N, C-alpha and C positions, 0 to 999 in steps of 0.2 A: 924692521921695515914695516911690519904690520902694525906695531904699536905706534909708530910715527904717523902712519896713515890715519889711524883711529883718532889720535890726538889732534891732527890737522882738521879732521871732520868735525870734531867737537868744537874746536876753535871757530870755524866758519859758521856753524849752527848758532853759536852765541852771538856772532856779529850780525846775524839776521840780514845777510846781503843777497840771498836768493830771492829776487823780487816775486817770482811766481809762487813761492811758498813762504813769503814773509809773514810775520805776525798779522799785519794789516790785511794781507790777501786772504789768509786763512779765516779771519773774522768775517770778511766779505763773503767768502764761499759758504760759511756757516749760515749767514743771514739768508743768502739765496736758497740754500737747501731747506731752510725752515719756513721761509716766507713766500717763495714764488711757486705758484701752481705749475704743474707740467705743461699746461696749455698756454701759459703766459710767455711772453718774449722779453728778453733783456738785451739792451745795447751795452757793449763793453768793448774797450779798445783791443782786447786780446780774446776774440770770440772762441777760437778753438780751445784755448786753455780753459776758459770758463765752462764750456760745454763738457770738456773732458772731466773736469773736477766735479761738476754739479749735475750734469745731464740735462740742463734746461736748454731751450731754444735761444741761441745767442746770435746777435747780428752786430756788425760794426757799421755804424752810420757815420759818414764823413762829417767831421766837425771843423770844416775848413773855412768857415766864415762866408761861404758862398750860399746864398739862399737861406731859407728858414729851416734850421735844424729840427725844431719841434714838429714842423709839418712833415719833414722826411721821416721822423720817428713814427708819427701817427700813420703815415702812408704804409709803413711796414707793419703796423699793428703792435709796436713796441710798448709795453706797459711800464718797464723799469729802465731808467737811464743811469748807468754808473759812469762817473767821471773821476779822474784824479783831482784831488783838492787843488793842486797847483794850477789846473786848467779851468776849474769850475767858474771862476769869476769872469772869464772871457766871453762865454757864450751860453751860460745856464741862467735862464730867467728865475728870479727869486720867487715867483708865485707858484712854482711847482712844489708839490708836497715832498718834503724831505723825509724819507723813511729809514735811512741808515746813514751813519757817519762814523768814521774812525780817523786815525791819524793820516791816512793816505787817500781815502775814497769817500765820495758822497754818492748816495743813491737816491734818485728822485722818482716819484710815481707819476706817470702820465695817465690821464683818464681817457682811455680810448673807447669810443663807442663801437660795439660790435653788432653786426647785423645777424639776426637769428634766422 
């Protein structure tokens, strides 16, 4: 039974079906760990997971087509906006600076002015 369980685990790891720890997700977490400063904020559709894995401040901003998403992101002081590639064409302006891309995700940098 133990051997069967181990072989099943190996099988599913090779399938890369665990979305939270897929190859693309791990690449994204690595980017965030290396590129985002602790005082900067990220918007991601799974904020608790991103915070758990990377320790950064993460918010989920509704991307529902109601109102200006960019203004909502700026109001919260979000500097990095991570969206799934399959969703990025619907509501992500092309003029934002793309700082990371892989098979599943695109991360764009917002230029947020901070008051000192």
